[in-house]
N, C-alpha and C positions, 0 to 999 in steps of 0.2 A: 407637789400638789398643783393641780390646775385650777385656776380661779376663773370666775365668770368674766373678769376684766381681761385676762389673758386670752380667753376665747374670743372676745370681741375684737381684740387687736389682730388675732389670727385671721378672722374673717376678712380683714382688710387686705391681707397679703395672699390669701388662699387662691384667688383667681390667677395669680402669677405662678403658683406652684402646681396647680391641679393637673396641668397637661405636661409637666416636666417629669413626672414619675413614670418609669417604664411599666407598661402593662395597664396603666390607668389606675385611678383611685376615686373613692368617694369620701368626702368629708361631711360630717353631720353632727348635730347636737339634739339633745332631748331635754325636756323638763322631767318631772317625776312620773310622767305617764304617757307622753306622746313625743313624736319627732317635731322639732321646732325649726330646724334649718338643715339644708342639704346643698352640696355642690359636687357635681360629678364631672369627670373628665370626658373628653370627646370619644375616647376609645373604650370606656367601661362605665356601665350604669346598671342599677338594679331597680326596676320600677316599683318593686314592693316596698322600698323604703321611700315613703312620700311624706312630706310635711303635713302634719295634722293627723296622720295615722297613729294609733296607739301601739306601743311595743308590747310584746307578749310577756305575760308573767312567767318568771323563771328563765327569761332570755338573758342575753349578755348585758343589756342596759339595766334590767332589774337586779341582776347579780352585782354589778358594779355599784349601784346605789346602796344595796343592802350591806355589801361587804366593805364599802368605802375604799375599795382597792381596784386596780386595773384588772380587767377581765379580758382574756384572749380565747377566742373560739374559732374553729373551722366549720363553716356552714356550707350547705348545698346552695349553689347560686340559682337553682331552678332551671338550668339549661344543660345539666350534665357535668358542670364543673364545680369547683369549690372556691370559697372566698375566705380570707383571713380577716376576722372582725376583732379589732382592738378597741376596747371601750374603757374610758377612764372617768371616774367621778369628777364633777365640777363643784367647787366649793365657793361659798360666800361666807367668809369668816370660818366658823367651825361647822357650818351646816352644808349638807349636800343638796344642791338645788337642781341637779341634772347630770347629764353625761356629755362627753365629747368622744366621738368615734371616728375611726379610720378603717375603711373597708377596701381591701385590695384583692384582686383575683389571685388565686393560688394556682399558678400555671408554671409549666416548664420555662426556665429563663430564656430559652431560644425564642419563644413566641413574642414576648414584649420587646426583645432586643432586635428582632428581624429588621424593622425599618431603619435602624441605625447602621448595622453592619452590612446588610445585603448590597447596597449600592457600591460600597467599597470593594467587596469580594468580586462582584460581577465584572468589574473593570480590570481586575488583576490578571486575567488569563489572556494570552496573546491572541487567541481567536474569539475572545469574548465568552460570556457565560450567562446562563439564566438560572436564577435561584427561585425556589418555590417553598411554600409553607402551607400545611393543611392541618385541620383538626380531623376528627373521624368522619366528618360528613362533607366538608367543602374546602375549597382553596381559601386560605386566610391571607397569604401574602405572596406577591409575585414581583420579581425584580429582574428586568432584562438589562443588557449592556448596550453600548453604542454599536458594537460590532455584531451582536447576536441577540435576537429577541424571538419570543414565540407568542405572537398576537392571538393564537388560537386559545391560549389559556385565559380564563376569565376569573376574577374574584367571585366567590360564591358558587362556582361550578363544582360538580363532584370531582373528587380526585381521579387521576388517571388509573387504569387497571393495574399497572405495576405498583403504584402507590398503595392501592387497596391490598395488594399482596403483602406489602410491608406492614400495614395495619393488622392484617390477619395473622401473619406469622410472627410478628414482633421481632423481625430480624432485618438487617440491611439487605438491600436488593439493588441490582444494577441491570440495565437493559441497553442493548445497542439496536438502533433502528436505521434502516437505509434512507436514502435521499428521497424516496417516494412520498414520505409524509411531510417533512419539514423543508425540503429542498436541498438539504445537505445531510450526510450521515451524522448521527448524534450518539452520545453516550450519556445516559441519565443514571445518576446514583442517588440513593436516598437512605435515610436513617430513621428509625422510629423514635418518637418522643414520648417519654414516660411521665406519669403524674409525680409531682414532687413529694407526695405523701405516700401513695400506694405505688411502690417501685415496679410492680408488675403490670400496672395498668397503662395501656397505650392511649395517649391523648391526641396524637397527631403524628405528622412526619415532616421531615425537612430534607431538602436535597438540592442538587445542582445538575443542570443539563448543559453539556458542552458540545459544540460542533466539532466534527472531525474532518475539516476540509483538507488539512495536510495529509491525513491518512488516505482520503479519497484521491488526492493528487498522486501520492505514492503508489496507490493501488492501480490507478490508471496508467502511470508510468510503467509499472511492473507488467501490466497486461500488454501494453504496446511493445515493451522491450521483449517480452516473452514471444509475442507474435512475430516481431522482426527477427529475433534470434532463430525462431523456428524456420522462417523463410530462408534466412542466410544458411542455416544448417542444411536445408534441402538442396540449395544451390551448391554448397560446398561438397555435399555428398555426390552430386552429379559431376562436379569438376573432378573429384577424387576418382570416381569411376572412369571418367573420360581420360584422365591422366594415366591411370593404370592401363587402360586399353591402348592408349597411344604408346606407352612404354612397351607393351606386349607387341604391338604392330611394328614398332621400331626394331625390336629384337628379331622378329621374323624377317623384316626387310634387310637387316644386317646379315642374317644368315643367307638370304637369297642372293645378296650382292657377292658374298663369298663364294657361293656355288657358281654364279655366273663367271666370276673371275677364274675359277678352276676350269670351267668350260672353255673360256677364251684361251687358256694355256694349252688345253688339249687341241683346240683348233690350230694353234701355232705348230704343235707337233705334227698334225696332219699336213699343214702347209710345207713344213720342212720335207716331209716324205714326198709330197707332190713335186717340190723343187728338185729333189734327187731324180725322180722319174723323168721330169722334163729335161734335165741335163743328160741323162742316159739316152733319152729319145733323140735329142739333138745329135749326140755322138753317133747313134745308129743311122740317123738321116745323113750325116756327113760321110760315113763309111759307104752308105748306099749310093751316094752321089759319086764317090770315087770309083766304085765298081761300075756304075753306069757309064762313066766317062771312058773307062777302059774297054767297055763293050762296044763303043762307037754308036753307030746308028741303031743297033739292036737294043741297046740299053737306054736310048734317049727317053722313052716313056717312063721307064723306071726311075730315071734321073729326075723327071718332073715330080713324080710322087715323092721322092726323097726330099726335094726342095720344099714341098708343101708340108712334109713332116717336120722339117727344121723350122718353118714359119710357125707351125702350131706349137712347137716346143718353146720358141721365143715368146709367143703370145701367152703360153701357160706360165712361163717364168715371170713375164710382166704382170699378169693377173695375180699371181701369188704375192708379188711385191706389194701390189695395191691392197690386196686383202690383208697382208701383214701390217701395212701402215694403218688400215682401218682397225685391225685388231689391237694394235698398240694404242690407238686413240681410245678405243673402248676400254682397254685396261687402265689408261690414264683417267678417263671419266669415272670408271669404277672405283679407282683409288680415291678420287675426290668424293664420290658419293659415299664410300665406306667411311671416310673421315667425318663427313657431315653426319652420316647416320649414327656413328659412334658418339659424336657430340650431342646429337639430338636425343639419343638413347639415355645418355647421362643426364641431360637436362630434364627429360621426361621423368626419369627416376627421382631426380631432385624435386621436380614439381609435385610428383605424387607424395613424396615425403612431406613437403611443405604443406600440401593440402590436408594431409592427415593431422599435422600440427594445428592448422587452422580449425579443423573439425574439433580437435580437443579443446582449443580456446573457446569455440562456440559453445561447447558443452559447459565450460566453466561460466560463461556468460549466462547460460540458461539457469545454472544453479544460483548465480547471483540474483537473477530475476525472481527466483523462488524465495530466496532469503529476503529480498526487498518486499515481496508480498507478505511474508510472515511479519516483518517489522511493521508494515502498514496495518496489519490486523491487531497488533499489540498497542498501537497508539490510541 
């Protein structure tokens, strides 16, 4: 039983309680026909409950007085919402002298709790976060963090388009936006809020917007990596083509050196033949000189010719020796060149193989860059 004395005591402590109740509250009293006292919180009030106004017949106060029992009703608050009105009769002795009432908004519990939990949640994310709360018409609550805030959002402004989609479809929604709008790419996610009495009625939306700076950094790294890998791949392909061409050229050169070596051996065979002819020519010249000496004065001219033939033979033999020495030097240089060519050919083949391995590694790097880009998109 609530007495008039206990009501007076409550009025003394009510100012300390009225703003502590989540979602707000209205305390009030009536006599047997009108409102006599009212105390509303800062966040919730109903102007129609005014001191001096008469309460309606058949209403909660009238019912509590007549029944002498606590009456609970859910009423329209006049702004599209609902309120829970709890009215108790107030006694003096055995007589009912009025009522004491408590009026609270009938809202989704997220709405009154938002100011308490939003600051904590916003600071829990490594890159910061921005929390928002709306009813069906406007922004009700906004909470940024030290690392991330969206000053474009204002209390009382209409909800963002993707939030309107949540209110319309009654389903969660998420949207990704690039850096053109807020300076960094963001991910915004939201949930519909439903009436506590009518479970299918949407009364608002709640959500969180997070920056994706790390994702942007990963994506930029991926783009640069992909670009650099592409340039490296092009250079490696050129090197591979050049190495293959060098290997082919070295093969041709090696074959040419072998052919030149064969030609030098044939030259030596010809020189041997010339040496034999020179030896025979000298022998003929010697015989001619002997016969000229026997002929005396008659063969003197023939003897001069024979002497010249012997000189030519000696010169031919001397020239053949010189040519052979040069040919030997050519063969020696060809041997060195062939050795170097064979080494170069092997090195070129190894270089071509190594270049192909590098090209394969570059392809793996390119695949890694693609995977990095996919990871960035998932963050």
